[in-house]
N, CA, C and O atoms as a GROMACS GRO file, in nm:
protein
  500
    1MET      N    1  12.924  12.295   6.218
    1MET     CA    2  12.910  12.200   6.323
    1MET      C    3  12.760  12.205   6.381
    1MET      O    4  12.697  12.307   6.353
    2ASN      N    5  12.716  12.138   6.433
    2ASN     CA    6  12.573  12.137   6.503
    2ASN      C    7  12.590  12.134   6.619
    2ASN      O    8  12.609  12.024   6.671
    3LEU      N    9  12.589  12.223   6.679
    3LEU     CA   10  12.632  12.225   6.880
    3LEU      C   11  12.498  12.118   6.926
    3LEU      O   12  12.520  12.045   7.023
    4ALA      N   13  12.369  12.109   6.860
    4ALA     CA   14  12.272  12.073   6.943
    4ALA      C   15  12.302  11.861   6.932
    4ALA      O   16  12.274  11.767   7.006
    5THR      N   17  12.371  11.878   6.800
    5THR     CA   18  12.396  11.722   6.807
    5THR      C   19  12.508  11.637   6.936
    5THR      O   20  12.520  11.516   6.957
    6LEU      N   21  12.590  11.777   7.017
    6LEU     CA   22  12.644  11.709   7.110
    6LEU      C   23  12.592  11.634   7.268
    6LEU      O   24  12.495  11.661   7.338
    7VAL      N   25  12.686  11.548   7.282
    7VAL     CA   26  12.598  11.534   7.386
    7VAL      C   27  12.557  11.624   7.512
    7VAL      O   28  12.449  11.634   7.571
    8SER      N   29  12.707  11.697   7.539
    8SER     CA   30  12.686  11.805   7.634
    8SER      C   31  12.565  11.915   7.635
    8SER      O   32  12.528  11.988   7.727
    9GLU      N   33  12.517  11.902   7.506
    9GLU     CA   34  12.378  12.016   7.474
    9GLU      C   35  12.226  11.897   7.481
    9GLU      O   36  12.109  11.935   7.494
   10THR      N   37  12.261  11.789   7.472
   10THR     CA   38  12.118  11.725   7.539
   10THR      C   39  12.062  11.692   7.645
   10THR      O   40  12.133  11.708   7.745
   11ARG      N   41  11.928  11.639   7.666
   11ARG     CA   42  11.894  11.579   7.800
   11ARG      C   43  11.964  11.485   7.812
   11ARG      O   44  12.013  11.438   7.709
   12ASN      N   45  11.997  11.420   7.948
   12ASN     CA   46  11.995  11.335   7.988
   12ASN      C   47  11.896  11.200   8.000
   12ASN      O   48  11.854  11.191   8.116
   13PRO      N   49  11.863  11.131   7.944
   13PRO     CA   50  11.742  11.070   7.978
   13PRO      C   51  11.708  10.999   8.118
   13PRO      O   52  11.604  10.988   8.183
   14ALA      N   53  11.820  10.961   8.136
   14ALA     CA   54  11.795  10.925   8.314
   14ALA      C   55  11.737  11.041   8.431
   14ALA      O   56  11.679  11.035   8.540
   15THR      N   57  11.775  11.117   8.366
   15THR     CA   58  11.738  11.247   8.442
   15THR      C   59  11.570  11.351   8.417
   15THR      O   60  11.531  11.454   8.472
   16MET      N   61  11.505  11.257   8.302
   16MET     CA   62  11.379  11.313   8.266
   16MET      C   63  11.283  11.316   8.322
   16MET      O   64  11.189  11.371   8.265
   17GLU      N   65  11.258  11.249   8.482
   17GLU     CA   66  11.145  11.263   8.544
   17GLU      C   67  11.220  11.289   8.712
   17GLU      O   68  11.187  11.236   8.818
   18LEU      N   69  11.319  11.380   8.689
   18LEU     CA   70  11.335  11.467   8.869
   18LEU      C   71  11.259  11.512   8.927
   18LEU      O   72  11.241  11.489   9.046
   19HIS      N   73  11.173  11.610   8.838
   19HIS     CA   74  11.047  11.648   8.931
   19HIS      C   75  10.953  11.602   9.010
   19HIS      O   76  10.905  11.658   9.109
   20SER      N   77  10.921  11.481   8.958
   20SER     CA   78  10.888  11.358   9.058
   20SER      C   79  10.910  11.282   9.118
   20SER      O   80  10.833  11.203   9.171
   21GLN      N   81  11.058  11.289   9.125
   21GLN     CA   82  11.086  11.205   9.245
   21GLN      C   83  11.133  11.286   9.387
   21GLN      O   84  11.127  11.407   9.410
   22THR      N   85  11.184  11.168   9.481
   22THR     CA   86  11.232  11.221   9.611
   22THR      C   87  11.350  11.296   9.596
   22THR      O   88  11.422  11.293   9.496
   23THR      N   89  11.367  11.361   9.697
   23THR     CA   90  11.512  11.404   9.728
   23THR      C   91  11.586  11.319   9.748
   23THR      O   92  11.686  11.338   9.678
   24LEU      N   93  11.600  11.189   9.836
   24LEU     CA   94  11.694  11.097   9.800
   24LEU      C   95  11.707  11.025   9.645
   24LEU      O   96  11.817  11.017   9.589
   25ALA      N   97  11.612  10.987   9.598
   25ALA     CA   98  11.620  10.968   9.484
   25ALA      C   99  11.683  11.048   9.386
   25ALA      O  100  11.748  10.993   9.297
   26MET      N  101  11.674  11.140   9.390
   26MET     CA  102  11.756  11.242   9.298
   26MET      C  103  11.886  11.221   9.322
   26MET      O  104  11.958  11.178   9.232
   27MET      N  105  11.940  11.250   9.462
   27MET     CA  106  12.061  11.218   9.497
   27MET      C  107  12.131  11.105   9.494
   27MET      O  108  12.253  11.094   9.507
   28THR      N  109  12.032  11.003   9.473
   28THR     CA  110  12.111  10.886   9.434
   28THR      C  111  12.166  10.844   9.312
   28THR      O  112  12.269  10.783   9.285
   29LEU      N  113  12.010  10.921   9.195
   29LEU     CA  114  12.065  10.926   9.050
   29LEU      C  115  12.191  11.034   9.014
   29LEU      O  116  12.271  11.022   8.921
   30PHE      N  117  12.184  11.131   9.106
   30PHE     CA  118  12.319  11.221   9.058
   30PHE      C  119  12.466  11.152   9.090
   30PHE      O  120  12.567  11.175   9.023
   31ASN      N  121  12.461  11.050   9.221
   31ASN     CA  122  12.553  10.989   9.237
   31ASN      C  123  12.599  10.845   9.154
   31ASN      O  124  12.698  10.776   9.178
   32GLN      N  125  12.510  10.826   9.068
   32GLN     CA  126  12.539  10.720   8.965
   32GLN      C  127  12.550  10.806   8.865
   32GLN      O  128  12.649  10.771   8.801
   33GLU      N  129  12.505  10.892   8.820
   33GLU     CA  130  12.590  10.948   8.723
   33GLU      C  131  12.709  11.024   8.719
   33GLU      O  132  12.771  11.065   8.621
   34ASP      N  133  12.738  11.041   8.859
   34ASP     CA  134  12.872  11.128   8.867
   34ASP      C  135  12.971  10.965   8.855
   34ASP      O  136  13.079  10.974   8.796
   35ARG      N  137  12.949  10.891   8.884
   35ARG     CA  138  13.021  10.767   8.879
   35ARG      C  139  13.092  10.730   8.726
   35ARG      O  140  13.204  10.687   8.699
   36LYS      N  141  12.984  10.763   8.646
   36LYS     CA  142  13.017  10.722   8.483
   36LYS      C  143  13.162  10.839   8.440
   36LYS      O  144  13.249  10.815   8.356
   37VAL      N  145  13.150  10.952   8.520
   37VAL     CA  146  13.269  11.026   8.457
   37VAL      C  147  13.411  10.943   8.474
   37VAL      O  148  13.472  10.909   8.373
   38PRO      N  149  13.450  10.918   8.577
   38PRO     CA  150  13.582  10.861   8.602
   38PRO      C  151  13.613  10.726   8.541
   38PRO      O  152  13.726  10.678   8.538
   39GLU      N  153  13.474  10.652   8.479
   39GLU     CA  154  13.505  10.549   8.397
   39GLU      C  155  13.510  10.598   8.259
   39GLU      O  156  13.551  10.522   8.171
   40ALA      N  157  13.474  10.716   8.232
   40ALA     CA  158  13.458  10.752   8.069
   40ALA      C  159  13.622  10.797   8.088
   40ALA      O  160  13.710  10.744   8.021
   41ILE      N  161  13.637  10.858   8.146
   41ILE     CA  162  13.789  10.927   8.178
   41ILE      C  163  13.874  10.831   8.155
   41ILE      O  164  13.958  10.860   8.070
   42GLY      N  165  13.881  10.745   8.195
   42GLY     CA  166  13.945  10.607   8.216
   42GLY      C  167  14.005  10.567   8.065
   42GLY      O  168  14.122  10.546   8.033
   43LEU      N  169  13.879  10.563   7.981
   43LEU     CA  170  13.892  10.511   7.854
   43LEU      C  171  13.981  10.601   7.793
   43LEU      O  172  14.046  10.542   7.707
   44VAL      N  173  14.011  10.714   7.802
   44VAL     CA  174  14.096  10.834   7.724
   44VAL      C  175  14.207  10.879   7.808
   44VAL      O  176  14.240  10.998   7.809
   45LEU      N  177  14.259  10.801   7.868
   45LEU     CA  178  14.396  10.888   7.961
   45LEU      C  179  14.488  10.872   7.860
   45LEU      O  180  14.537  10.984   7.847
   46PRO      N  181  14.546  10.787   7.771
   46PRO     CA  182  14.639  10.796   7.698
   46PRO      C  183  14.668  10.918   7.621
   46PRO      O  184  14.776  10.977   7.608
   47GLU      N  185  14.534  10.948   7.564
   47GLU     CA  186  14.494  11.089   7.499
   47GLU      C  187  14.503  11.213   7.557
   47GLU      O  188  14.544  11.316   7.504
   48ILE      N  189  14.454  11.194   7.690
   48ILE     CA  190  14.470  11.289   7.774
   48ILE      C  191  14.609  11.339   7.828
   48ILE      O  192  14.642  11.455   7.856
   49ALA      N  193  14.677  11.228   7.836
   49ALA     CA  194  14.850  11.242   7.864
   49ALA      C  195  14.893  11.322   7.757
   49ALA      O  196  14.940  11.434   7.775
   50ARG      N  197  14.879  11.272   7.647
   50ARG     CA  198  14.940  11.348   7.540
   50ARG      C  199  14.913  11.506   7.502
   50ARG      O  200  14.994  11.582   7.451
   51ALA      N  201  14.794  11.532   7.536
   51ALA     CA  202  14.755  11.648   7.559
   51ALA      C  203  14.804  11.761   7.681
   51ALA      O  204  14.798  11.884   7.669
   52VAL      N  205  14.842  11.703   7.770
   52VAL     CA  206  14.904  11.706   7.892
   52VAL      C  207  15.034  11.768   7.864
   52VAL      O  208  15.073  11.883   7.887
   53ASP      N  209  15.100  11.653   7.802
   53ASP     CA  210  15.259  11.655   7.725
   53ASP      C  211  15.276  11.762   7.644
   53ASP      O  212  15.373  11.837   7.659
   54MET      N  213  15.196  11.780   7.560
   54MET     CA  214  15.198  11.867   7.435
   54MET      C  215  15.178  12.033   7.520
   54MET      O  216  15.255  12.126   7.498
   55ALA      N  217  15.086  12.041   7.595
   55ALA     CA  218  15.073  12.180   7.647
   55ALA      C  219  15.156  12.204   7.759
   55ALA      O  220  15.122  12.305   7.821
   56ALA      N  221  15.262  12.140   7.807
   56ALA     CA  222  15.366  12.121   7.908
   56ALA      C  223  15.486  12.207   7.830
   56ALA      O  224  15.546  12.309   7.864
   57ALA      N  225  15.498  12.122   7.712
   57ALA     CA  226  15.595  12.164   7.631
   57ALA      C  227  15.643  12.288   7.588
   57ALA      O  228  15.751  12.347   7.593
   58ARG      N  229  15.481  12.321   7.525
   58ARG     CA  230  15.504  12.454   7.480
   58ARG      C  231  15.496  12.562   7.590
   58ARG      O  232  15.537  12.673   7.557
   59MET      N  233  15.454  12.549   7.703
   59MET     CA  234  15.476  12.599   7.789
   59MET      C  235  15.615  12.632   7.884
   59MET      O  236  15.626  12.722   7.967
   60LYS      N  237  15.708  12.540   7.850
   60LYS     CA  238  15.818  12.543   7.879
   60LYS      C  239  15.892  12.611   7.761
   60LYS      O  240  16.005  12.657   7.774
   61ALA      N  241  15.835  12.614   7.666
   61ALA     CA  242  15.898  12.684   7.542
   61ALA      C  243  15.860  12.837   7.544
   61ALA      O  244  15.890  12.900   7.442
   62GLY      N  245  15.792  12.912   7.660
   62GLY     CA  246  15.770  13.029   7.662
   62GLY      C  247  15.621  13.032   7.608
   62GLY      O  248  15.580  13.148   7.603
   63GLY      N  249  15.518  12.931   7.562
   63GLY     CA  250  15.364  12.940   7.556
   63GLY      C  251  15.304  12.957   7.675
   63GLY      O  252  15.356  12.955   7.786
   64ARG      N  253  15.144  12.982   7.634
   64ARG     CA  254  15.080  12.980   7.740
   64ARG      C  255  14.967  12.872   7.748
   64ARG      O  256  14.953  12.817   7.639
   65LEU      N  257  14.887  12.828   7.839
   65LEU     CA  258  14.778  12.740   7.834
   65LEU      C  259  14.627  12.853   7.854
   65LEU      O  260  14.602  12.922   7.952
   66ILE      N  261  14.544  12.839   7.723
   66ILE     CA  262  14.460  12.935   7.678
   66ILE      C  263  14.334  12.825   7.680
   66ILE      O  264  14.315  12.727   7.609
   67TYR      N  265  14.239  12.892   7.810
   67TYR     CA  266  14.092  12.808   7.817
   67TYR      C  267  14.034  12.908   7.739
   67TYR      O  268  14.048  13.028   7.765
   68LEU      N  269  13.962  12.857   7.633
   68LEU     CA  270  13.797  12.935   7.591
   68LEU      C  271  13.711  12.820   7.572
   68LEU      O  272  13.723  12.700   7.547
   69GLY      N  273  13.609  12.912   7.594
   69GLY     CA  274  13.464  12.831   7.638
   69GLY      C  275  13.332  12.937   7.616
   69GLY      O  276  13.362  13.051   7.580
   70ALA      N  277  13.237  12.917   7.629
   70ALA     CA  278  13.144  12.978   7.602
   70ALA      C  279  13.041  12.910   7.725
   70ALA      O  280  13.036  12.788   7.746
   71SER      N  281  12.964  13.008   7.799
   71SER     CA  282  12.885  12.959   7.909
   71SER      C  283  12.934  12.902   8.020
   71SER      O  284  13.038  12.940   8.076
   72THR      N  285  12.838  12.777   8.069
   72THR     CA  286  12.977  12.720   8.173
   72THR      C  287  13.056  12.693   8.165
   72THR      O  288  13.126  12.708   8.266
   73SER      N  289  13.131  12.621   8.024
   73SER     CA  290  13.275  12.531   8.016
   73SER      C  291  13.353  12.704   7.991
   73SER      O  292  13.473  12.704   8.015
   74GLY      N  293  13.303  12.819   7.953
   74GLY     CA  294  13.381  12.926   7.958
   74GLY      C  295  13.409  13.024   8.097
   74GLY      O  296  13.490  13.115   8.114
   75ARG      N  297  13.311  12.968   8.183
   75ARG     CA  298  13.318  13.000   8.351
   75ARG      C  299  13.404  12.913   8.408
   75ARG      O  300  13.482  12.972   8.483
   76LEU      N  301  13.423  12.787   8.400
   76LEU     CA  302  13.510  12.684   8.447
   76LEU      C  303  13.625  12.753   8.400
   76LEU      O  304  13.700  12.804   8.484
   77GLY      N  305  13.657  12.762   8.249
   77GLY     CA  306  13.806  12.778   8.231
   77GLY      C  307  13.849  12.912   8.278
   77GLY      O  308  13.968  12.931   8.300
   78VAL      N  309  13.752  13.021   8.297
   78VAL     CA  310  13.797  13.144   8.375
   78VAL      C  311  13.857  13.087   8.517
   78VAL      O  312  13.977  13.097   8.543
   79LEU      N  313  13.752  13.018   8.615
   79LEU     CA  314  13.795  12.984   8.754
   79LEU      C  315  13.938  12.908   8.762
   79LEU      O  316  14.038  12.938   8.827
   80ASP      N  317  13.918  12.819   8.688
   80ASP     CA  318  14.035  12.723   8.660
   80ASP      C  319  14.202  12.796   8.664
   80ASP      O  320  14.299  12.776   8.737
   81ALA      N  321  14.177  12.891   8.544
   81ALA     CA  322  14.264  12.996   8.511
   81ALA      C  323  14.319  13.087   8.608
   81ALA      O  324  14.426  13.146   8.597
   82SER      N  325  14.229  13.096   8.715
   82SER     CA  326  14.241  13.229   8.804
   82SER      C  327  14.314  13.129   8.922
   82SER      O  328  14.394  13.184   8.998
   83GLU      N  329  14.288  12.995   8.937
   83GLU     CA  330  14.343  12.926   9.072
   83GLU      C  331  14.474  12.909   9.054
   83GLU      O  332  14.549  12.913   9.152
   84CYS      N  333  14.540  12.881   8.881
   84CYS     CA  334  14.660  12.838   8.879
   84CYS      C  335  14.737  12.927   8.950
   84CYS      O  336  14.768  12.862   9.050
   85PRO      N  337  14.791  13.045   8.962
   85PRO     CA  338  14.871  13.120   9.026
   85PRO      C  339  14.914  13.083   9.168
   85PRO      O  340  15.032  13.060   9.196
   86PRO      N  341  14.764  13.078   9.299
   86PRO     CA  342  14.817  13.095   9.408
   86PRO      C  343  14.800  12.898   9.429
   86PRO      O  344  14.828  12.849   9.539
   87THR      N  345  14.756  12.812   9.317
   87THR     CA  346  14.775  12.696   9.372
   87THR      C  347  14.871  12.614   9.351
   87THR      O  348  14.891  12.513   9.418
   88PHE      N  349  14.953  12.662   9.232
   88PHE     CA  350  15.100  12.606   9.151
   88PHE      C  351  15.191  12.720   9.170
   88PHE      O  352  15.312  12.700   9.182
   89GLY      N  353  15.146  12.830   9.172
   89GLY     CA  354  15.255  12.924   9.198
   89GLY      C  355  15.318  12.973   9.029
   89GLY      O  356  15.425  13.006   8.977
   90VAL      N  357  15.189  12.955   8.994
   90VAL     CA  358  15.306  12.994   8.824
   90VAL      C  359  15.239  13.173   8.833
   90VAL      O  360  15.171  13.234   8.916
   91SER      N  361  15.306  13.210   8.692
   91SER     CA  362  15.294  13.335   8.657
   91SER      C  363  15.160  13.395   8.673
   91SER      O  364  15.084  13.299   8.660
   92HIS      N  365  15.084  13.507   8.695
   92HIS     CA  366  14.968  13.558   8.632
   92HIS      C  367  14.987  13.544   8.468
   92HIS      O  368  15.097  13.584   8.431
   93GLY      N  369  14.905  13.497   8.369
   93GLY     CA  370  14.929  13.546   8.235
   93GLY      C  371  14.956  13.392   8.224
   93GLY      O  372  14.866  13.327   8.171
   94LEU      N  373  15.060  13.328   8.263
   94LEU     CA  374  15.083  13.205   8.217
   94LEU      C  375  14.965  13.072   8.125
   94LEU      O  376  14.967  12.992   8.032
   95VAL      N  377  14.846  13.142   8.267
   95VAL     CA  378  14.723  13.023   8.218
   95VAL      C  379  14.599  13.127   8.266
   95VAL      O  380  14.577  13.173   8.378
   96ILE      N  381  14.527  13.147   8.137
   96ILE     CA  382  14.442  13.235   8.099
   96ILE      C  383  14.319  13.191   8.072
   96ILE      O  384  14.313  13.080   8.020
   97GLY      N  385  14.225  13.244   8.091
   97GLY     CA  386  14.100  13.206   8.078
   97GLY      C  387  14.000  13.300   7.986
   97GLY      O  388  14.004  13.419   8.013
   98LEU      N  389  13.907  13.257   7.874
   98LEU     CA  390  13.878  13.381   7.829
   98LEU      C  391  13.746  13.324   7.797
   98LEU      O  392  13.747  13.213   7.742
   99ILE      N  393  13.606  13.394   7.827
   99ILE     CA  394  13.492  13.340   7.784
   99ILE      C  395  13.414  13.424   7.640
   99ILE      O  396  13.439  13.538   7.602
  100ALA      N  397  13.341  13.351   7.596
  100ALA     CA  398  13.289  13.401   7.485
  100ALA      C  399  13.184  13.518   7.551
  100ALA      O  400  13.106  13.496   7.643
  101GLY      N  401  13.201  13.640   7.487
  101GLY     CA  402  13.149  13.735   7.560
  101GLY      C  403  13.172  13.880   7.627
  101GLY      O  404  13.128  13.995   7.627
  102GLY      N  405  13.280  13.793   7.690
  102GLY     CA  406  13.374  13.886   7.774
  102GLY      C  407  13.338  13.837   7.900
  102GLY      O  408  13.272  13.734   7.910
  103PRO      N  409  13.388  13.925   8.030
  103PRO     CA  410  13.347  13.960   8.163
  103PRO      C  411  13.231  13.959   8.190
  103PRO      O  412  13.197  13.908   8.297
  104GLY      N  413  13.150  14.005   8.119
  104GLY     CA  414  12.990  14.003   8.138
  104GLY      C  415  12.927  13.906   8.119
  104GLY      O  416  12.807  13.897   8.144
  105ALA      N  417  13.013  13.799   8.062
  105ALA     CA  418  12.893  13.657   8.056
  105ALA      C  419  12.936  13.576   8.179
  105ALA      O  420  12.862  13.487   8.221
  106LEU      N  421  13.050  13.602   8.238
  106LEU     CA  422  13.070  13.521   8.402
  106LEU      C  423  12.949  13.535   8.467
  106LEU      O  424  12.931  13.433   8.533
  107LEU      N  425  12.858  13.613   8.481
  107LEU     CA  426  12.714  13.666   8.529
  107LEU      C  427  12.592  13.648   8.484
  107LEU      O  428  12.486  13.643   8.547
  108LYS      N  429  12.616  13.639   8.358
  108LYS     CA  430  12.485  13.656   8.282
  108LYS      C  431  12.489  13.583   8.118
  108LYS      O  432  12.556  13.636   8.029
  109VAL      N  433  12.419  13.476   8.098
  109VAL     CA  434  12.456  13.394   7.980
  109VAL      C  435  12.332  13.444   7.890
  109VAL      O  436  12.211  13.456   7.915
  110ARG      N  437  12.420  13.471   7.762
  110ARG     CA  438  12.368  13.476   7.640
  110ARG      C  439  12.376  13.451   7.547
  110ARG      O  440  12.473  13.470   7.473
  111ARG      N  441  12.238  13.380   7.517
  111ARG     CA  442  12.202  13.251   7.430
  111ARG      C  443  12.276  13.245   7.286
  111ARG      O  444  12.317  13.152   7.217
  112THR      N  445  12.274  13.407   7.270
  112THR     CA  446  12.340  13.381   7.091
  112THR      C  447  12.499  13.357   7.097
  112THR      O  448  12.571  13.315   7.007
  113ILE      N  449  12.537  13.397   7.232
  113ILE     CA  450  12.696  13.319   7.205
  113ILE      C  451  12.694  13.207   7.189
  113ILE      O  452  12.771  13.149   7.112
  114LEU      N  453  12.591  13.141   7.268
  114LEU     CA  454  12.622  12.939   7.282
  114LEU      C  455  12.588  12.917   7.091
  114LEU      O  456  12.653  12.836   7.024
  115SER      N  457  12.502  12.984   7.045
  115SER     CA  458  12.476  12.931   6.914
  115SER      C  459  12.597  12.995   6.804
  115SER      O  460  12.600  12.970   6.684
  116SER      N  461  12.682  13.071   6.869
  116SER     CA  462  12.803  13.078   6.732
  116SER      C  463  12.885  12.997   6.720
  116SER      O  464  12.938  12.942   6.817
  117VAL      N  465  12.908  12.975   6.616
  117VAL     CA  466  13.072  12.911   6.559
  117VAL      C  467  13.173  12.999   6.521
  117VAL      O  468  13.264  12.956   6.450
  118ARG      N  469  13.170  13.132   6.563
  118ARG     CA  470  13.266  13.199   6.487
  118ARG      C  471  13.396  13.148   6.563
  118ARG      O  472  13.378  13.124   6.682
  119PRO      N  473  13.550  13.125   6.502
  119PRO     CA  474  13.616  13.101   6.569
  119PRO      C  475  13.676  13.197   6.671
  119PRO      O  476  13.775  13.266   6.648
  120ILE      N  477  13.622  13.197   6.760
  120ILE     CA  478  13.702  13.331   6.883
  120ILE      C  479  13.857  13.266   6.901
  120ILE      O  480  13.917  13.356   6.959
  121TRP      N  481  13.934  13.174   6.882
  121TRP     CA  482  14.031  13.194   6.889
  121TRP      C  483  14.121  13.270   6.833
  121TRP      O  484  14.213  13.312   6.903
  122LEU      N  485  14.113  13.306   6.679
  122LEU     CA  486  14.192  13.337   6.597
  122LEU      C  487  14.250  13.496   6.683
  122LEU      O  488  14.368  13.525   6.661
  123PRO      N  489  14.202  13.553   6.738
  123PRO     CA  490  14.247  13.701   6.820
  123PRO      C  491  14.405  13.642   6.892
  123PRO      O  492  14.500  13.719   6.905
  124CYS      N  493  14.411  13.494   6.934
  124CYS     CA  494  14.520  13.492   7.042
  124CYS      C  495  14.610  13.443   6.987
  124CYS      O  496  14.687  13.395   7.070
  125ARG      N  497  14.663  13.421   6.831
  125ARG     CA  498  14.747  13.381   6.759
  125ARG      C  499  14.880  13.504   6.844
  125ARG      O  500  14.997  13.506   6.805
   0.00000   0.00000   0.00000
C-alpha cells in the first residue's frame, strides 16, 4: 500500500493559500470544507450501519472494539476509547485504543511509524 496516495495524506488544493488569506477568509474556507464531511458520510451510511451492526454483534458475543491507528488517527482512537466508559457506562477494556509507537506516540509524532505498513493488528488476535 502506498500511503502517499491516500487522500488523507495529501494536501487539500483548496487550502494551499491559507498563508495569504485573512482570518475571516480562512474561517470561511474551513467552514466550507467541514460541510463536505456530512455529505460524504451520507453517501456511505449503509456501509457504516453494517459495520456498526457487525461490531455490536461481536461485542454482545464477548468481543471488544479495538481502535488501531498511527499519529492523529491513533490519538483520536485512544481518546474515543477512553471516553466510552464514562459516556456509555461500558466496562474498561470493552473499547480500547492502540496507537502505533505506544503511549509515547500520544505526545510526540514519530515519522518512521507513519511510513510503516507492518500489520500492527496481529498481536490483537
